[in-house]
C-alpha positions in Angstrom: -10.7 -10.1 -35.0 -10.1 -6.7 -33.4 -13.8 -6.5 -32.5 -13.6 -9.9 -30.7 -10.6 -8.8 -28.9 -12.3 -5.6 -27.7 -15.3 -7.6 -26.7 -13.2 -9.9 -24.7 -11.5 -7.0 -23.0 -14.9 -5.5 -22.2 -16.1 -8.7 -20.8 -13.1 -9.0 -18.6 -13.2 -5.4 -17.5 -16.9 -5.8 -16.4 -15.8 -8.6 -14.1 -13.1 -6.5 -12.6 -14.1 -4.9 -9.3 -12.5 -3.0 -6.6 -13.1 -4.1 -3.0 -16.6 -3.1 -3.7 -17.6 -1.3 -6.9 -17.6 2.1 -5.3 -15.7 3.7 -2.4 -17.8 3.7 0.8 -19.3 7.1 1.9 -17.1 7.2 5.0 -13.8 7.3 2.9 -14.0 11.1 2.3 -14.7 11.8 5.9 -11.9 9.6 7.0 -9.5 11.2 4.5 -10.4 14.6 5.7 -10.0 13.5 9.3 -6.6 12.1 8.4 -5.5 15.4 6.7 -6.6 17.3 9.9 -4.6 15.0 12.0 -1.5 15.6 9.8 -1.9 19.4 9.8 -4.2 20.5 12.6 -3.3 24.2 12.3 -2.1 24.7 8.8 -5.0 23.0 7.1 -7.8 25.2 8.9 -5.8 28.3 8.0 -5.5 27.2 4.4 -9.3 26.5 4.3 -9.9 30.1 5.6 -7.8 31.5 2.8 -9.7 29.4 0.3 -13.0 30.7 1.6 -11.8 34.3 1.4 -10.7 33.8 -2.1 -14.0 32.2 -3.1 -16.2 34.8 -1.4 -14.3 37.7 -3.0 -14.8 36.1 -6.4 -18.5 36.8 -6.0 -18.0 40.4 -5.0 -18.0 42.0 -8.5 -21.7 41.2 -8.9 -22.6 43.4 -6.0 -20.3 46.2 -7.1 -21.6 46.0 -10.7 -25.1 46.3 -9.4 -24.2 49.4 -7.3 -22.3 51.1 -10.1 -25.1 50.5 -12.7 -27.7 51.7 -10.1 -25.6 54.9 -9.6 -25.3 55.5 -13.3 -29.0 54.9 -13.9 -29.9 57.1 -11.0 -27.6 59.9 -12.2 -28.9 59.5 -15.8 -32.4 60.1 -14.6 -31.5 63.0 -12.3 -28.8 64.6 -14.5 -26.4 65.2 -11.5 -23.1 63.8 -12.9 -20.9 65.8 -10.5 -20.9 63.3 -7.7 -20.8 60.1 -9.9 -17.0 59.9 -10.3 -16.3 60.1 -6.6 -18.9 57.4 -5.7 -17.7 55.1 -8.4 -14.1 55.7 -7.4 -14.8 54.7 -3.8 -16.5 51.5 -4.9 -13.5 50.7 -7.2 -11.1 51.4 -4.4 -12.9 49.0 -2.1 -13.0 46.4 -4.9 -9.2 46.8 -5.4 -8.5 46.3 -1.7 -10.7 43.1 -1.8 -8.9 41.8 -4.8 -5.5 42.4 -3.2 -6.7 40.4 -0.1 -8.0 37.7 -2.4 -4.7 37.6 -4.3 -2.7 37.3 -1.1 -5.1 34.6 0.2 -4.9 32.8 -3.2 -1.0 32.9 -3.1 -0.9 31.6 0.4 -3.4 28.7 0.0 -1.8 27.5 -3.3 1.6 27.4 -1.7 0.3 25.7 1.5 -1.7 23.2 -0.5 1.5 22.1 -2.1 3.0 21.6 1.4 -0.1 19.9 2.7 -0.5 17.6 -0.3 3.1 16.4 -0.5 3.4 16.2 3.2 0.3 14.2 3.6 1.3 11.8 0.9 4.8 11.4 2.5 3.1 10.7 5.9 0.7 8.2 4.3 3.5 6.3 2.6 5.3 6.2 5.8 2.2 5.0 7.6 1.5 2.4 5.0 5.1 1.1 5.0 5.2 1.1 8.8 1.9 -0.9 9.0 3.1 -3.3 6.2 6.0 -4.3 8.4 3.6 -5.4 11.1 1.4 -7.5 8.8 1.7 -11.3 9.0 3.5 -13.3 6.3 0.1 -14.7 5.3 -0.8 -11.2 3.8 2.3 -11.3 1.5 1.6 -14.9 0.5 -1.9 -14.1 -0.6 -1.4 -10.7 -2.3 0.7 -10.1 -5.4 3.8 -7.8 -4.9 2.7 -5.7 -7.9 -0.7 -5.2 -6.4 1.0 -4.1 -3.1 3.3 -1.8 -5.0 0.2 -0.1 -6.7 -0.8 1.3 -3.3 2.4 3.4 -3.3 2.2 4.5 -6.9 -1.2 4.6 -8.6 -3.4 5.0 -5.5 -1.2 7.7 -3.9 -1.0 9.6 -7.2 -4.8 9.7 -7.4 -4.8 11.2 -3.9 -2.2 13.8 -5.0 -4.6 15.0 -7.8 -7.5 15.1 -5.5 -6.0 16.8 -2.5 -4.0 19.4 -4.4 -6.6 20.4 -7.0 -10.0 18.8 -6.9 -10.9 19.4 -3.2 -9.7 23.0 -3.1 -11.5 23.7 -6.4 -14.7 22.0 -5.3 -14.6 24.0 -2.0 -14.1 27.3 -4.0 -16.9 26.4 -6.4 -19.2 25.4 -3.6 -18.6 28.6 -1.7 -19.0 30.6 -4.9 -22.2 28.9 -5.7 -23.7 29.5 -2.3 -22.5 33.2 -2.2 -23.8 33.9 -5.7 -27.1 32.1 -5.0 -27.7 34.2 -1.9 -26.9 37.4 -3.8 -29.3 36.3 -6.6 -32.2 35.6 -4.1 -31.5 39.0 -2.4 -31.9 40.9 -5.7 -34.7 38.8 -7.3 -36.4 35.6 -6.2 -38.1 35.2 -9.6 -34.9 35.2 -11.6 -33.3 33.1 -8.9 -35.9 30.4 -9.4 -35.2 30.3 -13.1 -31.5 29.6 -12.2 -32.6 27.0 -9.7 -34.6 25.3 -12.4 -31.4 25.3 -14.6 -29.4 23.9 -11.7 -31.8 21.0 -11.3 -31.4 20.2 -14.9 -27.6 20.4 -14.5 -27.7 18.2 -11.4 -29.7 15.4 -13.1 -27.4 15.5 -16.1 -24.3 15.4 -13.9 -25.6 12.6 -11.7 -26.5 10.5 -14.7 -23.2 10.9 -16.4 -20.9 10.6 -13.4 -22.8 7.5 -12.2 -21.6 5.8 -15.5 -18.1 7.4 -15.7 -17.2 6.7 -12.0 -18.0 3.0 -12.5 -15.4 2.9 -15.3 -12.8 5.0 -13.4 -13.0 2.8 -10.4 -12.5 -0.2 -12.6 -9.6 1.6 -14.2 -7.9 2.0 -10.9 -8.1 -1.8 -10.2 -6.9 -2.7 -13.7 -3.9 -0.4 -13.3 -3.0 -2.4 -10.2 -3.4 -5.7 -12.2 -1.2 -4.3 -14.9 1.5 -3.4 -12.4 1.3 -6.8 -10.8 1.6 -8.4 -14.3 4.6 -6.3 -15.3 6.4 -6.9 -12.0 5.9 -10.7 -12.5 7.1 -10.5 -16.0 10.2 -8.5 -15.2 11.0 -10.9 -12.3 10.6 -13.9 -14.5 12.1 -12.5 -17.7 14.8 -15.3 -17.8 12.2 -18.0 -17.6 10.1 -16.1 -20.3 13.2 -16.2 -22.7 14.3 -19.7 -21.8 10.9 -21.1 -22.8 10.5 -18.7 -25.7 7.3 -17.4 -24.2 7.6 -13.8 -25.5 4.5 -14.0 -27.6 2.5 -15.4 -24.7 3.8 -12.6 -22.4 2.8 -10.0 -25.0 -0.6 -11.5 -25.3 -1.1 -11.5 -21.5 0.0 -7.9 -21.3 -2.3 -6.9 -24.2 -5.2 -8.4 -22.4 -4.5 -6.5 -19.2 -3.7 -3.3 -21.3 -7.0 -3.7 -23.2 -8.9 -3.8 -19.9 -7.3 -0.5 -18.9 -8.1 0.9 -22.3 -11.6 -0.2 -22.2 -12.3 1.3 -18.7 -10.3 4.5 -19.4 -12.0 5.1 -22.8 -15.5 4.6 -21.5 -14.9 6.6 -18.4 -13.5 9.5 -20.4 -16.3 9.3 -23.0 -18.9 9.9 -20.4 -16.7 12.5 -18.5 -16.0 14.4 -21.8 -19.7 14.8 -22.5 -20.4 16.5 -19.1 -18.7 19.9 -19.6 -20.2 20.7 -23.0 -23.6 19.5 -21.9 -23.4 21.7 -18.6 -22.0 24.6 -20.7 -25.0 24.5 -23.1 -27.5 24.2 -20.2 -25.8 27.3 -18.7 -26.1 29.2 -22.0 -29.8 28.3 -22.3 -30.2 29.4 -18.6 -28.5 32.7 -19.5 -30.8 33.3 -22.4 -33.9 32.5 -20.4 -32.8 34.8 -17.6 -32.2 37.6 -20.1 -35.5 37.2 -21.8 -37.5 36.9 -18.6 -35.6 39.8 -16.9 -36.0 42.0 -19.9 -39.7 41.2 -20.1 -40.3 41.8 -16.5 -38.4 45.1 -16.6 -40.3 46.3 -19.6 -43.6 45.2 -18.2 -43.0 46.9 -14.9 -43.9 43.7 -13.0 -43.2 43.7 -9.3 -40.0 42.3 -8.1 -40.0 39.7 -5.2 -36.7 40.2 -3.3 -35.2 41.0 0.0 -33.6 44.2 -1.4 -37.0 45.7 -2.1 -35.8 47.1 -5.4 -37.9 47.1 -8.6 -36.8 45.4 -11.8 -34.3 47.6 -13.6 -31.2 47.4 -15.7 -29.2 47.4 -12.5 -30.8 44.1 -11.5 -30.9 42.3 -14.8 -27.4 43.0 -16.1 -25.6 41.9 -12.9 -28.0 39.0 -12.7 -26.8 37.8 -16.2 -23.2 37.9 -15.0 -24.0 36.0 -11.9 -25.8 33.4 -14.0 -22.7 32.9 -16.1 -20.6 32.7 -12.9 -23.1 30.3 -11.3 -23.1 28.0 -14.4 -19.3 28.2 -14.5 -19.0 27.1 -10.8 -21.2 24.2 -11.4 -19.1 23.2 -14.4 -16.0 23.4 -12.2 -17.6 21.1 -9.6 -18.7 18.6 -12.2 -15.2 18.7 -13.8 -13.6 17.6 -10.5 -16.1 14.9 -9.6 -14.4 12.2 -11.5 -11.0 13.1 -10.1 -12.6 13.0 -6.6 -14.1 9.5 -7.4 -10.7 8.2 -8.5 -9.1 9.7 -5.5 -11.6 8.2 -3.2 -11.1 4.8 -4.9 -7.3 5.2 -4.2 -8.0 6.2 -0.7 -10.3 3.3 -0.2 -7.5 0.9 -1.2 -5.0 2.7 1.0 -7.3 2.6 4.0 -8.0 -1.1 3.3 -4.3 -1.7 3.6 -4.1 0.3 6.8 -7.1 -1.7 8.1 -5.5 -5.1 7.5 -5.1 -6.8 10.8 -1.5 -6.6 12.0 0.3 -9.7 13.2 -0.9 -10.4 16.8 1.6 -11.2 19.5 0.3 -12.3 22.8 3.8 -13.5 23.9 5.3 -12.3 27.1 8.5 -14.4 27.4 11.5 -12.4 26.2 15.1 -13.2 25.3 17.8 -11.6 27.4 21.5 -11.6 27.9 22.4 -13.6 31.0 25.4 -14.7 33.0 25.8 -17.9 34.9 26.3 -17.9 38.6 28.5 -20.2 40.6 25.4 -22.3 41.6 24.4 -22.7 38.0 21.5 -20.2 38.1 21.2 -17.4 35.6 21.1 -13.7 36.1 20.0 -11.1 33.6 22.6 -8.6 32.5 22.9 -5.8 29.9 26.4 -6.7 28.5 26.6 -9.4 25.8 28.0 -12.6 27.4 27.0 -15.1 24.5 24.8 -16.7 27.1 21.1 -16.2 26.4 18.1 -16.9 28.6 14.3 -16.9 28.3 12.9 -14.4 30.8 9.6 -15.9 31.9 7.3 -13.9 34.1 4.6 -16.0 35.9 1.2 -15.1 37.1 2.2 -15.2 40.8 4.7 -12.4 40.1 7.9 -14.5 40.1 10.5 -14.6 37.3 12.4 -17.6 36.0 15.3 -17.7 33.6 15.7 -20.7 31.2 18.9 -21.1 29.3 18.4 -20.9 25.5 19.6 -24.2 24.3 17.6 -24.9 21.2 15.4 -27.8 22.4 12.4 -27.9 20.0 9.5 -30.3 20.3 6.2 -30.8 18.4 3.3 -32.6 20.1 0.4 -33.8 17.9 0.5 -30.6 15.7 -2.2 -30.1 13.1 -2.2 -27.1 10.8 -3.9 -25.8 7.7 -3.4 -22.5 5.8 -7.2 -22.4 5.5 -9.7 -23.9 7.9 -11.2 -26.2 5.3 -7.8 -27.9 4.4 -5.5 -29.4 6.9 -1.8 -29.5 5.6 -0.1 -31.2 8.6 -1.6 -34.1 10.5 -0.6 -35.1 14.0 3.1 -34.1 13.7 5.2 -35.2 16.7 9.0 -34.8 16.7 11.8 -33.6 18.9 15.2 -32.0 18.3 17.5 -31.9 21.3 20.1 -29.2 21.5 22.9 -29.8 19.0 20.9 -32.4 17.0 20.3 -32.2 13.3 16.9 -33.1 11.9 16.2 -33.5 8.2 12.9 -33.4 6.4 12.5 -35.3 3.1 9.5 -35.6 0.9 7.9 -34.5 -2.3 6.9 -31.0 -3.1 3.8 -30.0 -1.0 4.5 -32.8 1.6 4.7 -30.1 4.4 8.5 -29.8 4.9 8.7 -25.9 4.7 5.4 -25.6 6.6 7.0 -27.3 9.6 9.7 -24.6 9.7 7.2 -21.9 9.2 5.5 -23.0 12.4 8.8 -23.0 14.3 9.3 -19.3 13.7 5.6 -18.6 14.0 5.1 -17.2 10.5 1.8 -19.1 11.0 0.2 -20.4 14.2 -0.9 -24.0 14.6 -4.5 -25.1 14.7 -4.1 -27.8 17.3 -1.3 -29.5 19.4 1.7 -27.8 21.0 5.2 -26.6 20.1 7.7 -26.2 22.9 11.0 -24.4 22.7 13.3 -25.1 25.6 10.2 -26.4 27.5 8.3 -23.2 26.9 5.1 -23.1 24.7 6.2 -20.9 21.7 2.8 -19.1 21.9 4.1 -17.5 25.2 7.3 -16.2 23.5 7.4 -12.8 21.9 7.7 -13.4 18.2 10.6 -10.9 17.7 12.5 -12.7 20.5 11.6 -16.1 19.1 12.9 -15.2 15.6 16.0 -13.6 17.1 16.9 -16.9 18.4 16.6 -18.6 15.0 18.8 -18.5 11.9 17.2 -19.3 8.5 18.6 -19.8 5.0 15.7 -19.9 2.5 15.6 -21.5 -0.9 14.9 -18.1 -2.5 17.8 -15.8 -1.6 17.0 -12.1 -1.1 19.8 -9.6 -1.2 19.3 -5.9 -0.7 20.8 -2.9 -2.4 24.0 -2.2 -0.6 27.5 -3.5 -0.1 28.4 -7.2 0.4 29.4 -6.4 4.0 26.0 -4.7 4.7 24.1 -7.7 3.3 26.0 -10.1 5.6 25.6 -7.7 8.5 21.8 -7.9 8.0 21.8 -11.0 10.1 23.2 -9.1 13.1 23.3 -5.3 12.8 25.7 -5.1 15.7 28.2 -7.4 14.1 31.7 -6.0 13.4 33.5 -6.2 10.1 35.7 -8.9 11.5 32.6 -10.9 12.6 31.1 -10.6 9.1 34.4 -11.8 7.5 34.6 -14.7 9.8 31.0 -15.6 8.9 31.8 -15.4 5.2 34.8 -17.7 5.8 32.7 -20.2 7.7 30.1 -20.3 4.9 32.8 -20.6 2.2 32.0 -17.2 0.7 35.2 -15.3 1.6 37.2 -16.6 -1.4 34.8 -15.3 -4.1 34.0 -12.1 -2.2 37.7 -11.1 -2.3 37.7 -11.7 -6.1 34.9 -9.2 -6.5 35.9 -5.6 -7.8 35.8 -4.0 -4.4 35.8 -7.1 -2.2 33.4 -6.7 0.7 32.6 -3.1 -0.3 31.3 -4.2 -3.8 27.9 -2.7 -4.3 25.0 -5.1 -5.0 21.9 -4.1 -7.0 18.8 -5.9 -8.2 18.8 -8.6 -5.6 22.4 -9.4 -6.4 22.0 -9.6 -10.1 25.8 -9.3 -10.6 26.3 -12.5 -8.7 25.7 -16.1 -9.6 22.9 -18.0 -7.9 25.4 -20.0 -5.9 27.2 -16.9 -4.8 24.0 -15.4 -3.7 23.2 -18.5 -1.7 26.6 -18.4 0.0 26.0 -14.8 1.1 22.6 -15.9 2.6 24.5 -18.6 4.6 27.0 -16.1 5.8 24.2 -13.8 6.8 22.7 -16.6 8.9 26.1 -17.4 10.4 26.8 -13.9 11.6 23.6 -14.0 13.6 25.1 -17.0 15.6 21.7 -18.4 16.6 21.3 -21.7 18.6 18.8 -23.0 16.1 19.3 -23.1 12.3 16.7 -23.7 9.6 18.2 -24.6 6.2 15.4 -24.7 3.6 16.9 -26.2 0.5 20.1 -24.1 1.4 22.3 -25.8 -1.3 19.6 -26.3 -3.9 21.1 -23.6 -6.2 24.8 -24.6 -5.7 26.7 -26.9 -8.1 28.3 -30.1 -6.9 31.8 -28.6 -6.5 30.6 -25.5 -4.6 28.2 -27.7 -2.5 31.3 -29.6 -1.1 32.8 -26.2 0.0 29.6 -25.0 1.4 28.8 -28.3 3.2 32.1 -28.1 5.1 31.2 -24.5 6.1 27.7 -25.6 7.0 28.9 -28.5 9.1 31.1 -26.0 11.0 28.1 -23.6 11.3 25.8 -26.3 12.5 28.1 -27.7 15.1 26.6 -27.5 18.6 23.3 -26.1 17.2 19.9 -27.5 16.7 19.4 -27.7 12.9 16.4 -28.4 10.7 17.3 -29.3 7.2 15.1 -29.5 4.2 16.9 -30.9 1.2 16.2 -32.6 -2.1 19.8 -33.9 -2.3 19.8 -36.8 0.1 23.6 -36.7 0.4 23.3 -33.5 2.5 21.2 -35.2 5.2 23.1 -38.6 5.6 24.8 -37.4 8.8 21.5 -36.2 10.4 20.5 -37.4 13.9 17.0 -38.2 12.5 15.4 -38.1 9.1 11.6 -37.5 8.8 10.0 -38.7 5.6 6.8 -36.8 4.9 3.9 -37.5 2.6 0.8 -35.4 2.4 1.5 -33.7 5.7 2.1 -36.9 7.7 5.4 -38.4 8.9 5.5 -41.9 7.3 9.1 -42.8 8.3 11.6 -41.6 10.8 15.1 -42.6 11.8 18.7 -42.3 11.0 20.0 -42.8 7.5 21.1 -46.3 8.3 17.8 -47.2 10.0 15.7 -46.0 7.1 17.8 -47.9 4.5 17.2 -51.1 6.5 13.5 -50.4 6.4 13.6 -50.5 2.6 10.6 -48.1 2.5 10.1 -44.7 0.8 13.5 -43.3 1.9 15.3 -46.4 0.6 13.5 -46.0 -2.8 14.4 -42.3 -2.9 18.1 -43.0 -2.0 18.6 -45.7 -4.5 16.7 -43.8 -7.3 13.9 -46.3 -7.5 11.6 -43.3 -6.5 12.2 -39.7 -7.3 11.1 -36.6 -5.5 8.7 -34.6 -7.6 
C-alpha cells in the first residue's frame, strides 16, 4: 500500500511543472541587473572586495614555490646565511596580503547581509506595489496560497542564493581562474592533467545537476501548492469540521506532502552524490599529478612553461597544493549549483508576477469637488462641498462639468470572462438617480457579473455602459469606483479597531461621521457593547464577531463613503431575520436619494424596488415592479410563491 502511495505521489510530481520546467537563461541576468539597480555603488564595491579575497586565497601557492625554491637553491649552494631574511620578507608580504584579505572578507560579508536583506525588502515592496495594480481577474484565477508563496518560499530561495551561493561561486570562479593561470605558468604538462580532471568533473557535475535541478524546480512548485492547500484548509476549517471531513483533508494534505517529499528526496539524492564524486575525482587527479610530476622530475624531462623553470621539487609540491585547491574550488561551485537553480526558480516566479499586465486605465474623465453657480453651472473647487462633478476634457480643448447624480444605463451589453463563453447576452437596463434596481435569479445567472461591470472590475465585450451620460470607459477607474459604494456577500475586515474598519470607506471621515454611519447601518448598538466599543481591536477578518455583525460593519463602511450609487450584493444574506429588520431600516435610510443595485435571494428585500430584473443564463427574462411581475405569473411569481426555488 505504501508503495502504491509513493508511486501515486511520484506520478503526480512528474506532472507538476513550473511555468516552464526550468528558469529561462535571462533570469540570472535580470536578477543581477535588478541588484545593481538597488545598490549601484555598494554592490560593485562589495564585488571588488570579493575579488580581492578570492585572488589572495591563491597567493600561498606562489609563495610556497618561492620558499621551496630558495631552500632548494640554498641546500645546493650551502649558503644558509641569507635564507632567513629572504623567507622573512616573503612571509611579511604574505601577512600583509592576508590582512588585506581579512579586511576585504569582513567588509563583503557584512555588506552582503545589507544587500541581501535590502534587496529582498525592495523586491517584496515592488511585488506588493505591483500586485495593487493587477486586475481583479488575476486574483480570481490564482489561488491566495500560491500568491502568498511568492513572498515566502520564492523570496527565501533568493535569500540563500544572493547571500551565499552567488558570492561563493564568484570566489570559487576567481580562485579557479587564478590557480589555473599559476599552474599553466609553472607547468603546462601538469596543468593539462588538471584540465583532464576538470573535464571529468564537469561532465559528472552536468549529468547530476541536470537531474537534481529538475526535482528542485518541481519542489519549488509543490511547496506553493502545499501552501495554497493549507491556506484553503485553514480558511475553511469550520466547513471541514461541520461535514466531518478531517480524514479527507488529511488525505489531501498527505498527497501534496508526498509530492514535496518525492521531489525533495530525489533532488537531494542526486545532489548528495555530487560532492563525494567530485572529491574522489580530485583525489585521483592529485595522485596522478604527484606520480607524473615525480616521474618527470626524476627523469629530467624538459618542462613546458612560461616561467622557464625546469621540473623540480619547487614546482611539484606547490602544484600538488594547487591541485587540491583547484578541486576544492570546483567542489564549492558544484555545491552551490542546486541552490542557484532553486534561487533562479524562485526569481523566475517573482519576475513572472512582476511581468503580469497591470490593470489598464485609458480613462481621462475625473471626479472633482464642485460648487453650483447662480445660473446652475458648475465650477471646480478644492474644498469639499458635497457636490461632485465629472470633469470631462474634450478633444477640442474645452472642459465640461457634469453633475454626479448616479444615472446608470446599459445598452446591449455582452460579456464573457473568457472569449469562448459569453456570460451576459444583450443586457439593456437603466437606473435613474435615486432609483432602486433589483436583480433576481439562480446562482450563475449573471447578477454579480452586472455589478462587476459597473465598477469596471471587468470590461465589456460589446455594447455600452453610460454613467451620467458618459461612457464609463472614458472615466478613470479610481474616480469611477470612488463614486460607488459596495457591500459584498463576503465581508472582509482588516486587523485594526472597529473605527478604523468603518473609516476604510472614507479615510477622511471623522469619528463622528463613522459613528453616524454605524447608526445608519444599525451597527452602533452592538459596537457599544463590545469590550472597548469603537476601539475594540479586530483580528483574523473579524473572527471575534458574528457573521451578522461583520456584515453590519461592511454596510457602515459603505455608508461612511456616502456615494451616490450603492451596490448591495447579497448584503443581508448572512443576517438573521430579526437583525435583517434592523438592517433593512438602516439600508432604506442609506439608500434614500441614491441609485441602488440590489442582489438578493430574499425576495422580501426587493419588494420596494423601482424595477426588478429576473435573470436566467445571462439574459433578462422578466422586468418590472413587484406588482407587475406578480401579475405576469412567470418566473418571479413562482419564486415569490415558493413554486420555484433559487438554487
